[in-house]
C-alpha positions in Angstrom: -0.3 -0.3 0.8 2.9 2.4 0.8 4.5 1.5 -2.7 1.2 2.3 -4.3 0.9 5.6 -2.1 5.2 6.7 -3.1 4.1 5.8 -6.8 0.8 7.7 -7.5 2.5 10.8 -5.3 5.5 10.6 -7.8 2.7 10.9 -10.7 1.0 13.4 -9.5 4.2 15.7 -8.8 5.0 14.6 -11.9 2.0 15.2 -14.0 2.4 19.0 -11.6 5.7 20.2 -13.0 5.0 18.8 -16.4 0.7 21.2 -16.3 3.3 24.3 -15.0 6.4 24.2 -17.6 4.6 22.9 -20.8 4.1 26.8 -21.8 7.4 26.8 -21.5 8.1 23.7 -23.4 5.9 24.3 -26.0 7.2 27.7 -27.2 11.1 25.7 -26.5 9.2 24.0 -29.4 8.3 26.6 -31.4 11.4 29.0 -31.6 10.4 30.8 -28.5 7.2 31.3 -30.6 3.5 30.9 -28.9 2.0 27.9 -30.0 -0.8 29.7 -30.6 0.8 32.0 -33.1 2.5 28.7 -34.6 -1.2 27.5 -34.8 -2.7 29.9 -36.3 1.0 30.3 -38.4 -0.5 27.2 -40.1 -3.8 27.3 -40.6 -2.7 30.5 -43.1 0.0 28.9 -44.7 -2.7 25.5 -45.7 -4.9 28.4 -47.0 -2.2 30.7 -48.8 0.6 29.5 -49.0 0.1 25.2 -49.5 -1.4 25.0 -53.0 2.7 26.8 -54.2 4.6 25.9 -51.0 3.7 22.2 -50.8 1.4 21.1 -47.9 4.3 19.6 -46.2 6.9 22.7 -47.4 8.2 21.0 -50.1 8.1 23.1 -52.7 7.4 22.4 -56.0 9.1 20.3 -58.3 13.2 21.2 -59.8 12.6 24.1 -57.7 15.5 24.7 -58.7 15.1 24.9 -62.4 13.3 28.1 -65.1 9.6 27.2 -65.8 8.9 27.0 -69.7 7.6 30.7 -68.4 11.4 31.6 -67.3 10.0 32.0 -64.1 11.4 30.2 -61.1 9.1 27.3 -59.1 8.1 27.9 -55.5 10.8 26.5 -53.3 10.4 24.3 -50.5 10.5 26.4 -47.2 11.1 23.2 -45.3 15.2 22.5 -44.2 16.3 21.3 -47.4 15.5 25.3 -48.9 16.6 28.8 -48.9 14.3 30.1 -46.5 16.2 29.8 -43.5 19.3 31.5 -45.7 17.0 34.7 -45.3 16.7 37.0 -42.2 13.3 38.3 -41.2 13.2 41.4 -42.5 13.7 39.6 -46.0 11.3 37.2 -45.4 8.9 39.2 -44.3 9.2 41.3 -47.4 9.2 38.9 -49.3 5.8 37.5 -48.5 4.1 40.8 -48.0 5.9 42.7 -51.3 6.6 40.1 -53.3 9.1 38.1 -54.6 9.4 40.5 -57.5 9.6 43.7 -55.9 11.9 43.2 -53.4 14.9 40.9 -56.3 14.2 43.8 -58.3 15.8 44.9 -61.6 12.6 43.3 -63.8 12.7 40.2 -62.0 9.2 38.5 -62.8 8.0 36.1 -60.3 5.1 34.0 -59.0 5.2 35.0 -56.2 2.5 37.5 -55.3 2.1 40.1 -53.0 -0.2 39.1 -49.8 0.0 42.6 -48.5 -3.8 42.8 -49.5 -5.1 39.2 -48.7 -2.8 39.7 -45.1 -2.2 41.7 -42.3 1.7 42.1 -40.9 0.8 39.6 -37.5 -0.8 37.9 -40.1 2.6 36.9 -41.9 4.5 37.3 -39.5 2.5 34.6 -38.2 3.0 32.4 -41.4 6.7 33.0 -40.7 6.4 32.1 -37.2 5.0 28.7 -38.1 7.7 28.2 -40.9 10.7 28.8 -38.9 9.5 26.6 -36.9 9.6 23.5 -38.6 13.0 23.4 -39.3 15.9 21.8 -37.3 17.5 23.4 -34.7 20.9 24.2 -36.5 19.0 26.1 -39.5 16.8 28.0 -36.9 20.0 29.3 -35.3 21.3 30.1 -38.2 17.7 31.8 -39.5 18.3 33.6 -36.3 21.5 34.9 -36.2 21.3 36.3 -39.8 17.8 38.4 -38.4 19.9 39.6 -35.3 23.0 40.9 -38.4 20.1 42.5 -40.0 18.5 43.9 -37.0 21.3 45.0 -36.0 22.9 46.9 -39.9 19.0 48.5 -38.7 19.9 49.9 -36.3 23.3 51.2 -37.8 22.3 52.7 -40.4 19.2 54.6 -38.5 21.9 55.9 -35.6 23.1 59.5 -36.0 26.5 60.5 -37.2 29.2 60.4 -35.0 31.4 63.4 -35.4 35.3 62.1 -33.8 34.6 59.8 -36.7 34.7 62.1 -39.1 38.2 63.5 -38.1 36.1 67.1 -36.8 36.6 67.6 -33.6 33.6 70.2 -33.4 36.3 73.0 -32.8 
């Protein structure tokens, strides 16, 4: 009887620990994003993106070779693709403005701009879902690229430092 009580006590404590830590575990699995954001992103991805990029983020066949139209097929968004090579700002702009608007130089793409059908928060949720599917190594690489992008943007916004121009203000 005593052994059963100890067992049930231990199971109860384990359940309590899991119950308290579940939000942390869910966030950790999603790369720090909330499970609700990942779920929303998954739903929107299925509605708006899966037609071209695949239900399993696998992209179109032969995605590295031009289509007969000369345009590139939709790339995969899983770890086999190149989305994880790009920082958040680039991924966001490609989704919001379309690939051609971001690449420039007359580039033509079948990737539409989603600004008219998705809010910024919905775009971020889709990107959060996509990133949540990547292995840790790819997520870390992409996070570092995003950190560098943010740092560069911060430096670009910083006022000039008079001491760096060789003038001493005298």
